[in-house]
PADO-665041 format. One record per atom (N, C-alpha, C): atom name; x, y, z; residue in three letters. Coordinates in Angstrom, 2 decimals, always signed. Layout:
N
atome_u_v_w_residu
CA_X_Y_Z_ALA
...
//
This chain:
213
atome_u_v_w_residu
N_+0.82_-1.20_+0.00_MET
CA_-0.06_+0.01_+0.00_MET
C_+0.91_+1.23_+0.00_MET
N_+0.51_+2.25_-0.82_LEU
CA_+1.30_+3.49_-0.90_LEU
C_+1.10_+4.29_+0.35_LEU
N_+2.20_+4.93_+0.80_SER
CA_+2.16_+5.78_+2.07_SER
C_+1.45_+6.94_+1.86_SER
N_+0.41_+7.22_+2.77_THR
CA_-0.36_+8.54_+2.75_THR
C_+0.56_+9.70_+2.89_THR
N_+1.46_+9.66_+3.75_LYS
CA_+2.49_+10.66_+4.14_LYS
C_+3.32_+10.99_+2.77_LYS
N_+3.64_+10.00_+2.09_ALA
CA_+4.52_+10.14_+0.85_ALA
C_+3.59_+10.87_-0.24_ALA
N_+2.37_+10.48_-0.32_ASP
CA_+1.44_+11.14_-1.17_ASP
C_+1.26_+12.70_-0.96_ASP
N_+1.34_+13.01_+0.41_GLU
CA_+1.15_+14.37_+0.86_GLU
C_+2.42_+15.09_+0.46_GLU
N_+3.59_+14.54_+0.58_ILE
CA_+4.86_+15.26_+0.27_ILE
C_+4.86_+15.48_-1.33_ILE
N_+4.51_+14.58_-2.08_LEU
CA_+4.54_+14.74_-3.48_LEU
C_+3.49_+15.78_-3.90_LEU
N_+2.34_+15.79_-3.30_ARG
CA_+1.20_+16.67_-3.59_ARG
C_+1.66_+18.21_-3.19_ARG
N_+2.47_+18.27_-2.13_PHE
CA_+2.92_+19.59_-1.72_PHE
C_+4.07_+20.04_-2.71_PHE
N_+4.90_+19.23_-3.21_ALA
CA_+5.90_+19.55_-4.18_ALA
C_+5.39_+19.87_-5.59_ALA
N_+4.20_+19.42_-5.96_ARG
CA_+3.81_+19.56_-7.31_ARG
C_+3.69_+20.93_-7.83_ARG
N_+3.17_+21.96_-7.05_PRO
CA_+3.19_+23.34_-7.54_PRO
C_+4.57_+23.90_-7.83_PRO
N_+5.59_+23.37_-7.25_LEU
CA_+6.89_+23.86_-7.37_LEU
C_+7.38_+23.55_-8.92_LEU
N_+6.84_+22.60_-9.46_VAL
CA_+7.17_+22.33_-10.95_VAL
C_+6.87_+23.47_-11.91_VAL
N_+5.75_+24.06_-11.72_ASP
CA_+5.24_+25.13_-12.59_ASP
C_+6.11_+26.44_-12.12_ASP
N_+6.11_+26.57_-10.93_PHE
CA_+6.82_+27.83_-10.31_PHE
C_+8.36_+27.84_-10.83_PHE
N_+9.07_+26.75_-10.65_LEU
CA_+10.41_+26.68_-11.01_LEU
C_+10.47_+26.68_-12.57_LEU
N_+9.58_+26.08_-13.27_GLY
CA_+9.64_+26.24_-14.69_GLY
C_+9.60_+27.63_-15.23_GLY
N_+8.69_+28.39_-14.62_ASP
CA_+8.59_+29.75_-14.89_ASP
C_+9.85_+30.62_-14.65_ASP
N_+10.34_+30.39_-13.37_VAL
CA_+11.50_+31.07_-12.90_VAL
C_+12.68_+30.85_-13.79_VAL
N_+13.05_+29.48_-14.03_MET
CA_+14.24_+29.15_-14.73_MET
C_+14.23_+29.25_-16.23_MET
N_+12.96_+29.34_-16.78_GLY
CA_+12.92_+29.54_-18.22_GLY
C_+12.86_+28.35_-19.06_GLY
N_+12.75_+28.40_-20.33_GLU
CA_+12.43_+27.29_-21.29_GLU
C_+13.49_+26.30_-21.43_GLU
N_+14.82_+26.71_-21.11_ASP
CA_+15.85_+25.92_-21.23_ASP
C_+16.19_+24.97_-20.02_ASP
N_+15.25_+25.01_-19.12_CYS
CA_+15.41_+24.33_-17.80_CYS
C_+14.16_+23.39_-17.68_CYS
N_+14.35_+22.08_-17.81_GLU
CA_+13.24_+21.14_-17.59_GLU
C_+13.15_+20.96_-15.99_GLU
N_+11.94_+20.89_-15.46_VAL
CA_+11.60_+20.72_-14.09_VAL
C_+10.71_+19.54_-13.99_VAL
N_+11.08_+18.46_-13.32_VAL
CA_+10.46_+17.18_-13.26_VAL
C_+10.22_+16.75_-11.81_VAL
N_+8.97_+16.29_-11.50_LEU
CA_+8.67_+15.73_-10.19_LEU
C_+8.52_+14.19_-10.38_LEU
N_+9.38_+13.42_-9.71_HIS
CA_+9.29_+11.93_-9.86_HIS
C_+8.68_+11.32_-8.57_HIS
N_+7.81_+10.36_-8.84_ASP
CA_+7.44_+9.43_-7.69_ASP
C_+8.37_+8.17_-7.87_ASP
N_+9.34_+8.06_-6.96_LEU
CA_+10.26_+6.93_-7.04_LEU
C_+9.69_+5.61_-6.61_LEU
N_+8.54_+5.61_-6.05_ARG
CA_+7.83_+4.39_-5.71_ARG
C_+7.54_+3.50_-6.95_ARG
N_+7.43_+4.18_-8.15_ASP
CA_+7.10_+3.59_-9.34_ASP
C_+8.04_+4.11_-10.52_ASP
N_+9.19_+3.52_-10.47_PRO
CA_+10.29_+4.12_-11.37_PRO
C_+9.93_+3.99_-12.92_PRO
N_+9.21_+3.03_-13.20_GLU
CA_+8.81_+2.75_-14.69_GLU
C_+7.83_+3.79_-15.17_GLU
N_+6.98_+4.54_-14.19_ARG
CA_+6.11_+5.56_-14.68_ARG
C_+6.23_+6.67_-13.59_ARG
N_+7.47_+7.14_-13.46_SER
CA_+7.71_+7.93_-12.19_SER
C_+7.33_+9.39_-12.39_SER
N_+7.20_+9.96_-13.60_ILE
CA_+7.06_+11.43_-13.71_ILE
C_+5.67_+11.78_-13.48_ILE
N_+5.36_+12.42_-12.36_LEU
CA_+4.09_+12.99_-11.90_LEU
C_+3.74_+14.32_-12.58_LEU
N_+4.73_+15.25_-12.72_ALA
CA_+4.58_+16.54_-13.36_ALA
C_+5.86_+17.00_-14.04_ALA
N_+5.79_+17.69_-15.10_ILE
CA_+6.92_+18.18_-15.72_ILE
C_+6.68_+19.51_-16.46_ILE
N_+7.70_+20.36_-16.52_ARG
CA_+7.60_+21.64_-17.17_ARG
C_+8.73_+21.83_-18.02_ARG
N_+8.68_+22.30_-19.27_ASN
CA_+9.61_+22.46_-20.30_ASN
C_+10.20_+21.07_-20.70_ASN
N_+9.25_+20.18_-20.91_GLY
CA_+9.72_+18.81_-21.18_GLY
C_+10.37_+18.69_-22.59_GLY
N_+10.38_+19.80_-23.44_GLN
CA_+10.99_+19.78_-24.52_GLN
C_+12.57_+19.51_-24.51_GLN
N_+13.02_+19.84_-23.34_VAL
CA_+14.54_+19.72_-23.04_VAL
C_+14.85_+18.26_-23.47_VAL
N_+14.12_+17.27_-22.92_THR
CA_+14.47_+15.88_-23.06_THR
C_+13.49_+15.11_-23.87_THR
N_+12.22_+15.82_-24.19_GLY
CA_+11.25_+15.07_-24.92_GLY
C_+10.37_+14.19_-24.18_GLY
N_+10.45_+14.39_-22.78_ARG
CA_+9.68_+13.47_-21.86_ARG
C_+8.25_+14.13_-21.52_ARG
N_+7.31_+13.36_-20.88_SER
CA_+6.03_+13.77_-20.48_SER
C_+5.63_+12.94_-19.24_SER
N_+4.50_+13.41_-18.70_VAL
CA_+3.87_+12.68_-17.49_VAL
C_+3.73_+11.16_-17.79_VAL
N_+4.17_+10.40_-16.88_GLY
CA_+3.94_+8.90_-17.04_GLY
C_+5.11_+8.24_-17.49_GLY
N_+6.23_+9.07_-18.07_ASP
CA_+7.42_+8.42_-18.41_ASP
C_+8.30_+7.99_-17.22_ASP
N_+9.35_+7.20_-17.54_SER
CA_+10.13_+6.65_-16.45_SER
C_+11.20_+7.54_-16.03_SER
N_+11.82_+7.15_-14.81_VAL
CA_+13.05_+7.87_-14.34_VAL
C_+14.20_+7.40_-15.29_VAL
N_+15.27_+8.17_-15.35_THR
CA_+16.32_+7.72_-16.25_THR
C_+17.24_+6.83_-15.52_THR
N_+18.15_+6.15_-16.20_ASP
CA_+19.11_+5.26_-15.67_ASP
C_+20.04_+6.14_-14.81_ASP
N_+20.43_+7.30_-15.30_TYR
CA_+21.45_+8.13_-14.64_TYR
C_+20.83_+8.53_-13.32_TYR
N_+19.59_+8.91_-13.27_ALA
CA_+18.92_+9.41_-12.08_ALA
C_+18.90_+8.24_-11.09_ALA
N_+18.71_+6.94_-11.47_LEU
CA_+18.83_+5.84_-10.55_LEU
C_+20.16_+5.65_-9.91_LEU
N_+21.23_+5.93_-10.78_GLU
CA_+22.54_+5.86_-10.29_GLU
C_+22.90_+6.92_-9.32_GLU
N_+22.46_+8.14_-9.61_VAL
CA_+22.65_+9.26_-8.64_VAL
C_+21.95_+8.99_-7.43_VAL
N_+20.68_+8.52_-7.45_LEU
CA_+19.88_+8.27_-6.30_LEU
C_+20.61_+7.17_-5.41_LEU
N_+21.20_+6.05_-6.05_ARG
CA_+21.85_+5.13_-5.33_ARG
C_+23.06_+5.61_-4.61_ARG
N_+23.68_+6.64_-5.07_GLU
CA_+24.94_+7.25_-4.52_GLU
C_+24.61_+8.37_-3.53_GLU
N_+23.35_+8.72_-3.43_SER
CA_+23.11_+9.90_-2.64_SER
C_+22.11_+9.61_-1.46_SER
N_+22.16_+8.36_-0.89_GLN
CA_+21.22_+7.92_+0.13_GLN
C_+21.31_+8.71_+1.39_GLN
N_+22.54_+9.33_+1.66_GLY
CA_+22.69_+10.18_+2.88_GLY
C_+22.60_+11.57_+2.65_GLY
N_+22.16_+12.01_+1.50_GLN
CA_+22.24_+13.53_+1.15_GLN
C_+20.68_+13.94_+0.90_GLN
N_+20.58_+15.24_+1.06_ASP
CA_+19.21_+15.93_+0.86_ASP
C_+19.04_+16.41_-0.64_ASP
N_+20.22_+16.57_-1.24_TYR
CA_+20.10_+16.98_-2.67_TYR
C_+21.49_+16.84_-3.22_TYR
N_+21.48_+16.94_-4.63_ARG
CA_+22.72_+16.95_-5.44_ARG
C_+22.53_+18.13_-6.39_ARG
N_+23.51_+19.05_-6.54_ALA
CA_+23.32_+20.11_-7.27_ALA
C_+24.52_+20.23_-8.41_ALA
N_+24.10_+20.54_-9.66_HIS
CA_+25.07_+20.89_-10.64_HIS
C_+25.90_+19.71_-10.97_HIS
N_+25.35_+18.60_-11.25_TYR
CA_+26.14_+17.49_-11.73_TYR
C_+25.96_+17.36_-13.17_TYR
N_+26.96_+16.88_-13.97_PRO
CA_+26.97_+16.95_-15.41_PRO
C_+26.23_+15.68_-15.91_PRO
N_+25.65_+15.83_-17.14_GLY
CA_+25.15_+14.69_-17.87_GLY
C_+24.87_+15.09_-19.29_GLY
N_+24.69_+14.17_-20.17_ARG
CA_+24.35_+14.36_-21.59_ARG
C_+23.29_+13.30_-22.09_ARG
N_+22.43_+13.69_-22.97_LEU
CA_+21.43_+12.75_-23.46_LEU
C_+22.19_+11.79_-24.42_LEU
N_+21.90_+10.43_-24.14_ALA
CA_+22.39_+9.40_-24.99_ALA
C_+22.03_+9.51_-26.43_ALA
N_+20.87_+10.06_-26.63_GLU
CA_+20.27_+10.20_-27.98_GLU
C_+20.52_+11.72_-28.31_GLU
N_+21.55_+12.07_-29.20_GLY
CA_+21.79_+13.38_-29.70_GLY
C_+22.95_+14.08_-28.93_GLY
N_+23.29_+13.60_-27.86_GLY
CA_+24.55_+14.11_-27.04_GLY
C_+24.27_+15.55_-26.38_GLY
N_+23.06_+16.05_-26.29_LYS
CA_+22.85_+17.28_-25.57_LYS
C_+23.36_+17.32_-24.16_LYS
N_+24.15_+18.40_-23.89_ALA
CA_+24.83_+18.55_-22.56_ALA
C_+23.85_+19.20_-21.65_ALA
N_+23.72_+18.58_-20.55_LEU
CA_+22.85_+19.08_-19.43_LEU
C_+23.60_+19.30_-18.14_LEU
N_+23.05_+20.28_-17.19_ARG
CA_+23.47_+20.43_-15.99_ARG
C_+22.31_+20.14_-15.08_ARG
N_+22.42_+19.16_-14.20_LEU
CA_+21.39_+18.50_-13.39_LEU
C_+21.48_+18.83_-11.90_LEU
N_+20.41_+19.01_-11.33_SER
CA_+20.22_+19.17_-9.89_SER
C_+18.97_+18.46_-9.39_SER
N_+19.06_+17.80_-8.15_SER
CA_+18.08_+16.96_-7.70_SER
C_+17.88_+17.18_-6.27_SER
N_+16.55_+17.39_-5.79_LEU
CA_+16.18_+17.52_-4.39_LEU
C_+15.43_+16.17_-4.09_LEU
N_+15.90_+15.50_-3.09_PHE
CA_+15.33_+14.22_-2.62_PHE
C_+14.24_+14.37_-1.64_PHE
N_+13.10_+13.83_-1.89_LEU
CA_+11.89_+14.06_-0.93_LEU
C_+11.74_+12.76_-0.17_LEU
N_+11.76_+12.84_+1.20_ARG
CA_+11.70_+11.83_+2.01_ARG
C_+10.47_+11.72_+2.79_ARG
N_+10.03_+10.47_+3.18_ASP
CA_+8.89_+10.30_+4.01_ASP
C_+9.41_+10.29_+5.59_ASP
N_+8.39_+10.12_+6.45_ASP
CA_+8.73_+10.17_+7.89_ASP
C_+9.77_+9.21_+8.20_ASP
N_+9.97_+8.13_+7.53_GLU
CA_+10.89_+7.22_+7.91_GLU
C_+12.33_+7.37_+7.28_GLU
N_+12.36_+8.47_+6.51_GLY
CA_+13.70_+8.78_+5.94_GLY
C_+13.88_+8.16_+4.51_GLY
N_+13.03_+7.43_+4.02_ARG
CA_+13.10_+6.90_+2.71_ARG
C_+12.96_+7.92_+1.57_ARG
N_+13.72_+7.71_+0.65_ILE
CA_+13.48_+8.77_-0.50_ILE
C_+12.29_+8.25_-1.33_ILE
N_+11.30_+8.95_-1.42_VAL
CA_+9.94_+8.55_-2.15_VAL
C_+9.75_+9.40_-3.39_VAL
N_+10.51_+10.57_-3.62_GLY
CA_+10.28_+11.35_-4.67_GLY
C_+11.60_+12.24_-4.95_GLY
N_+11.66_+12.85_-6.11_MET
CA_+12.74_+13.56_-6.51_MET
C_+12.30_+14.75_-7.26_MET
N_+12.68_+15.97_-7.06_LEU
CA_+12.34_+17.17_-7.82_LEU
C_+13.71_+17.51_-8.55_LEU
N_+13.68_+17.42_-9.88_SER
CA_+14.81_+17.63_-10.55_SER
C_+14.78_+18.80_-11.55_SER
N_+15.87_+19.64_-11.70_LEU
CA_+16.13_+20.67_-12.64_LEU
C_+17.09_+20.14_-13.67_LEU
N_+16.82_+20.09_-14.97_ASN
CA_+17.67_+19.71_-15.95_ASN
C_+17.92_+20.80_-16.98_ASN
N_+19.05_+21.42_-16.82_GLN
CA_+19.24_+22.73_-17.75_GLN
C_+20.01_+22.35_-18.94_GLN
N_+19.43_+22.65_-20.15_ASP
CA_+19.99_+22.50_-21.35_ASP
C_+21.14_+23.58_-21.56_ASP
N_+22.35_+23.08_-21.78_LEU
CA_+23.41_+24.02_-21.84_LEU
C_+23.82_+24.43_-23.38_LEU
N_+23.08_+23.95_-24.27_SER
CA_+23.40_+24.00_-25.68_SER
C_+23.49_+25.60_-26.03_SER
N_+22.60_+26.45_-25.75_ARG
CA_+22.77_+27.84_-25.97_ARG
C_+23.86_+28.56_-25.32_ARG
N_+24.15_+28.11_-24.04_LEU
CA_+25.23_+28.79_-23.16_LEU
C_+26.61_+28.34_-23.94_LEU
N_+26.72_+27.12_-24.36_ARG
CA_+27.93_+26.67_-25.04_ARG
C_+28.07_+27.34_-26.35_ARG
N_+27.00_+27.61_-27.08_GLU
CA_+27.13_+28.24_-28.36_GLU
C_+27.61_+29.71_-28.05_GLU
N_+26.96_+30.27_-27.02_ALA
CA_+27.35_+31.78_-26.79_ALA
C_+28.91_+31.79_-26.26_ALA
N_+29.34_+30.71_-25.45_HIS
CA_+30.72_+30.72_-24.99_HIS
C_+31.66_+30.57_-26.15_HIS
N_+31.32_+29.76_-27.20_GLU
CA_+32.16_+29.66_-28.37_GLU
C_+32.19_+30.97_-29.14_GLU
N_+30.98_+31.58_-29.36_THR
CA_+30.89_+32.78_-30.17_THR
C_+31.76_+33.91_-29.49_THR
N_+31.65_+34.09_-28.10_LEU
CA_+32.39_+35.12_-27.43_LEU
C_+33.81_+34.95_-27.54_LEU
N_+34.27_+33.55_-27.49_GLY
CA_+35.65_+33.30_-27.62_GLY
C_+36.18_+33.64_-29.02_GLY
N_+35.46_+33.51_-30.08_ARG
CA_+35.95_+33.84_-31.41_ARG
C_+35.91_+35.40_-31.52_ARG
N_+34.84_+36.09_-30.95_LEU
CA_+34.89_+37.45_-31.00_LEU
C_+36.07_+38.15_-30.28_LEU
N_+36.40_+37.56_-29.23_LEU
CA_+37.56_+38.05_-28.37_LEU
C_+38.90_+37.61_-28.86_LEU
N_+38.86_+36.93_-30.05_SER
CA_+40.12_+36.35_-30.63_SER
C_+40.87_+35.38_-29.60_SER
N_+40.04_+34.71_-28.93_LEU
CA_+40.73_+33.75_-27.96_LEU
C_+41.04_+32.37_-28.66_LEU
N_+40.67_+32.27_-29.92_GLY
CA_+40.82_+30.96_-30.59_GLY
C_+39.62_+30.11_-30.33_GLY
N_+39.82_+28.82_-30.90_GLU
CA_+38.71_+27.87_-30.70_GLU
C_+38.63_+27.44_-29.22_GLU
N_+37.45_+27.36_-28.78_VAL
CA_+37.18_+26.96_-27.35_VAL
C_+37.28_+25.41_-27.33_VAL
N_+38.19_+25.10_-26.36_SER
CA_+38.44_+23.60_-26.25_SER
C_+37.31_+22.86_-25.54_SER
N_+36.98_+21.69_-26.04_PRO
CA_+35.92_+20.89_-25.39_PRO
C_+36.31_+20.49_-23.97_PRO
N_+35.40_+20.23_-23.16_PRO
CA_+35.69_+19.71_-21.72_PRO
C_+36.59_+18.53_-21.81_PRO
N_+37.54_+18.44_-20.81_ASP
CA_+38.47_+17.27_-20.75_ASP
C_+37.67_+15.97_-20.45_ASP
N_+36.68_+16.02_-19.61_ARG
CA_+35.93_+14.75_-19.30_ARG
C_+34.60_+14.66_-20.10_ARG
N_+34.20_+13.46_-20.30_GLU
CA_+33.02_+13.13_-21.09_GLU
C_+31.91_+12.98_-20.07_GLU
N_+30.77_+13.69_-20.22_ASP
CA_+29.70_+13.74_-19.20_ASP
C_+29.04_+12.37_-19.43_ASP
N_+28.51_+11.83_-18.27_PRO
CA_+27.86_+10.40_-18.45_PRO
C_+26.60_+10.48_-19.27_PRO
N_+26.37_+9.46_-19.98_PRO
CA_+25.16_+9.50_-20.93_PRO
C_+23.88_+9.24_-20.08_PRO
N_+22.81_+9.88_-20.55_ILE
CA_+21.37_+9.60_-19.82_ILE
C_+20.49_+8.98_-20.81_ILE
N_+20.09_+7.69_-20.47_HIS
CA_+19.05_+7.05_-21.33_HIS
C_+17.71_+7.35_-20.84_HIS
N_+16.83_+7.86_-21.69_LEU
CA_+15.50_+8.29_-21.29_LEU
C_+14.53_+7.32_-21.05_LEU
N_+14.77_+6.10_-21.63_SER
CA_+13.82_+5.00_-21.37_SER
C_+14.44_+3.92_-20.58_SER
N_+13.73_+3.32_-19.62_ILE
CA_+14.30_+2.23_-18.93_ILE
C_+13.55_+0.90_-19.36_ILE
N_+12.92_+0.93_-20.46_GLU
CA_+12.23_-0.32_-20.89_GLU
C_+13.20_-1.40_-21.03_GLU
N_+14.27_-1.19_-21.62_ASN
CA_+15.36_-2.20_-21.75_ASN
C_+16.49_-1.93_-20.87_ASN
N_+16.43_-1.13_-19.88_LEU
CA_+17.62_-0.69_-19.03_LEU
C_+18.23_-1.84_-18.32_LEU
N_+17.49_-2.77_-17.79_MET
CA_+18.08_-3.82_-17.02_MET
C_+18.93_-4.73_-17.97_MET
N_+18.37_-4.99_-19.14_ASN
CA_+19.11_-5.86_-20.13_ASN
C_+20.36_-5.11_-20.63_ASN
N_+20.28_-3.78_-20.96_LEU
CA_+21.36_-3.00_-21.44_LEU
C_+22.51_-3.01_-20.51_LEU
N_+22.18_-2.78_-19.14_GLN
CA_+23.22_-2.71_-18.18_GLN
C_+23.77_-4.03_-17.89_GLN
N_+22.93_-5.05_-17.80_LEU
CA_+23.44_-6.31_-17.47_LEU
C_+24.25_-7.04_-18.55_LEU
N_+23.96_-6.76_-19.84_GLU
CA_+24.74_-7.27_-20.97_GLU
C_+26.02_-6.57_-20.97_GLU
N_+26.10_-5.34_-20.67_ARG
CA_+27.37_-4.52_-20.65_ARG
C_+28.27_-5.06_-19.54_ARG
N_+27.64_-5.35_-18.37_ALA
CA_+28.48_-5.92_-17.27_ALA
C_+29.05_-7.24_-17.54_ALA
N_+28.23_-8.01_-18.35_ILE
CA_+28.81_-9.40_-18.65_ILE
C_+29.89_-9.25_-19.82_ILE
N_+29.58_-8.44_-20.78_ARG
CA_+30.44_-8.22_-21.88_ARG
C_+31.80_-7.63_-21.41_ARG
N_+31.76_-6.83_-20.39_ASP
CA_+33.04_-6.22_-19.83_ASP
C_+33.98_-7.44_-19.15_ASP
N_+33.30_-8.48_-18.64_ARG
CA_+34.08_-9.54_-18.20_ARG
C_+34.56_-10.67_-19.15_ARG
N_+34.02_-10.46_-20.33_GLY
CA_+34.64_-11.38_-21.44_GLY
C_+34.15_-12.89_-21.26_GLY
N_+33.22_-13.20_-20.53_VAL
CA_+32.83_-14.60_-20.27_VAL
C_+31.37_-14.76_-20.04_VAL
N_+30.67_-15.74_-20.63_GLU
CA_+29.35_-15.82_-20.50_GLU
C_+29.04_-16.40_-19.12_GLU
N_+27.83_-16.12_-18.62_PRO
CA_+27.39_-16.54_-17.14_PRO
C_+27.64_-18.05_-16.85_PRO
N_+27.42_-18.85_-17.91_GLY
CA_+27.58_-20.32_-17.61_GLY
C_+29.00_-20.69_-17.33_GLY
N_+30.02_-19.87_-17.58_ARG
CA_+31.43_-20.15_-17.27_ARG
C_+31.98_-19.20_-16.30_ARG
N_+31.26_-18.35_-15.70_MET
CA_+31.73_-17.37_-14.72_MET
C_+31.84_-18.10_-13.32_MET
N_+32.97_-17.46_-12.69_THR
CA_+33.10_-17.93_-11.32_THR
C_+32.04_-17.17_-10.38_THR
N_+32.04_-17.67_-9.19_VAL
CA_+31.09_-17.00_-8.27_VAL
C_+31.50_-15.52_-7.99_VAL
N_+32.78_-15.30_-7.94_GLU
CA_+33.22_-13.94_-7.77_GLU
C_+32.91_-12.96_-8.99_GLU
N_+32.92_-13.56_-10.10_GLU
CA_+32.54_-12.73_-11.31_GLU
C_+31.13_-12.39_-11.27_GLU
N_+30.35_-13.44_-10.96_LYS
CA_+28.82_-13.17_-10.87_LYS
C_+28.52_-12.17_-9.77_LYS
N_+29.26_-12.25_-8.62_ARG
CA_+28.99_-11.37_-7.55_ARG
C_+29.45_-10.03_-8.07_ARG
N_+30.50_-9.82_-8.76_GLY
CA_+30.95_-8.55_-9.28_GLY
C_+29.94_-7.97_-10.23_GLY
N_+29.23_-8.75_-11.05_VAL
CA_+28.17_-8.24_-11.96_VAL
C_+27.04_-7.66_-11.07_VAL
N_+26.57_-8.42_-9.98_VAL
CA_+25.45_-7.99_-9.23_VAL
C_+25.88_-6.61_-8.43_VAL
N_+27.10_-6.61_-8.00_GLU
CA_+27.54_-5.35_-7.31_GLU
C_+27.64_-4.18_-8.19_GLU
N_+28.04_-4.32_-9.43_GLU
CA_+28.10_-3.26_-10.36_GLU
C_+26.69_-2.77_-10.68_GLU
N_+25.79_-3.67_-10.88_LEU
CA_+24.35_-3.26_-11.22_LEU
C_+23.74_-2.58_-10.01_LEU
N_+24.11_-3.01_-8.82_ASP
CA_+23.56_-2.38_-7.60_ASP
C_+24.03_-0.91_-7.57_ASP
N_+25.32_-0.72_-7.85_ARG
CA_+25.90_+0.67_-7.83_ARG
C_+25.17_+1.50_-8.87_ARG
N_+24.67_+0.97_-9.85_LYS
CA_+23.92_+1.76_-10.97_LYS
C_+22.49_+1.89_-10.55_LYS
N_+22.00_+1.33_-9.45_GLY
CA_+20.58_+1.50_-8.97_GLY
C_+19.65_+0.60_-9.73_GLY
N_+20.16_-0.40_-10.54_ILE
CA_+19.30_-1.31_-11.18_ILE
C_+18.28_-2.00_-10.26_ILE
N_+18.63_-2.28_-8.99_PHE
CA_+17.74_-3.09_-8.18_PHE
C_+16.70_-2.26_-7.52_PHE
N_+16.68_-1.00_-7.86_LEU
CA_+15.53_-0.16_-7.49_LEU
C_+14.35_-0.45_-8.37_LEU
N_+14.50_-1.12_-9.43_LEU
CA_+13.47_-1.37_-10.52_LEU
C_+12.78_-2.65_-10.13_LEU
N_+11.50_-2.67_-10.37_ARG
CA_+10.72_-3.98_-10.06_ARG
C_+11.13_-5.02_-11.00_ARG
N_+11.35_-6.34_-10.52_GLY
CA_+11.69_-7.37_-11.41_GLY
C_+13.16_-7.53_-11.68_GLY
N_+13.87_-6.65_-11.25_ALA
CA_+15.33_-6.65_-11.55_ALA
C_+16.09_-7.93_-11.03_ALA
N_+15.76_-8.29_-9.72_VAL
CA_+16.41_-9.49_-9.18_VAL
C_+16.15_-10.74_-9.96_VAL
N_+14.85_-10.88_-10.36_GLY
CA_+14.54_-12.10_-11.19_GLY
C_+15.22_-12.07_-12.56_GLY
N_+15.19_-10.96_-13.25_ALA
CA_+15.88_-10.75_-14.49_ALA
C_+17.35_-11.13_-14.41_ALA
N_+18.00_-10.63_-13.35_VAL
CA_+19.43_-10.75_-13.21_VAL
C_+19.81_-12.18_-12.84_VAL
N_+18.92_-12.84_-12.07_ALA
CA_+19.07_-14.21_-11.62_ALA
C_+18.99_-15.09_-12.92_ALA
N_+18.09_-14.89_-13.70_ARG
CA_+17.95_-15.75_-14.86_ARG
C_+19.12_-15.67_-15.86_ARG
N_+19.54_-14.36_-16.06_ARG
CA_+20.60_-14.20_-16.97_ARG
C_+21.98_-14.75_-16.44_ARG
N_+22.16_-14.70_-15.11_LEU
CA_+23.34_-15.17_-14.52_LEU
C_+23.29_-16.69_-14.17_LEU
N_+22.15_-17.30_-14.45_GLU
CA_+21.91_-18.70_-14.12_GLU
C_+22.17_-19.02_-12.63_GLU
N_+21.47_-18.14_-11.85_VAL
CA_+21.51_-18.43_-10.40_VAL
C_+20.07_-18.17_-9.87_VAL
N_+19.91_-18.47_-8.56_SER
CA_+18.54_-18.33_-7.95_SER
C_+18.46_-16.92_-7.44_SER
N_+17.23_-16.45_-7.27_GLU
CA_+16.99_-15.07_-6.70_GLU
C_+17.59_-14.95_-5.38_GLU
N_+17.63_-16.06_-4.61_GLN
CA_+18.16_-15.97_-3.26_GLN
C_+19.66_-15.76_-3.30_GLN
N_+20.33_-16.21_-4.37_THR
CA_+21.72_-16.11_-4.54_THR
C_+22.01_-14.61_-4.90_THR
N_+21.11_-14.03_-5.64_VAL
CA_+21.35_-12.53_-6.00_VAL
C_+21.13_-11.72_-4.71_VAL
N_+20.18_-11.98_-3.93_TYR
CA_+20.07_-11.35_-2.67_TYR
C_+21.06_-11.49_-1.66_TYR
N_+21.75_-12.75_-1.72_ARG
CA_+22.98_-12.95_-0.82_ARG
C_+24.19_-12.17_-1.41_ARG
N_+24.30_-11.93_-2.76_TYR
CA_+25.34_-11.21_-3.27_TYR
C_+25.14_-9.71_-2.74_TYR
N_+23.86_-9.25_-2.78_LEU
CA_+23.57_-7.91_-2.54_LEU
C_+23.81_-7.56_-1.04_LEU
N_+23.62_-8.52_-0.21_ARG
CA_+23.98_-8.41_+1.21_ARG
C_+25.45_-8.32_+1.46_ARG
N_+26.19_-8.75_+0.49_GLY
CA_+27.66_-8.91_+0.65_GLY
C_+28.17_-9.95_+1.43_GLY
//
């Protein structure tokens, strides 16, 4: 059963989506997520043209990873990302919404499209005769907007990186796959344990044992 308190928190946060959308302008997407339902997490969104998302869409894989890494924090501000489709650069900030027991039940996110700012930066560089503006040294992590195939994508990548099929993996290699997926927040998704267990040719109880360390 869904928590009434969690529903109240999300209902209180909902007007902030339109408020922040107006304040930040059309290059900043504002999204309210209900993280109790990651596959259909978006409750409200403003300036959705930044990523092309709408109400009822899923949380991104990158957001799950950030959430997994931020359990002891109230928010994360100004972390980089880019859309996997098209490579658009984003600056991301997320406020984590907790229930009375301290569990993160929602997330209010601001996703700023940096395309115009980067174009302006490059133009000013040329006008000031500073030469060509160098690209950033680091590559921002990609953001996949759909998690329909997210579990399989991340699972197959983890297996491929080890260079051996599950049937020939050692226990430690399988444990390593599970730990890597856990760091990426995959096990926040419904059905993830079963899907991983089937692909690794182990029982669900074994996956839970790997997760407990």
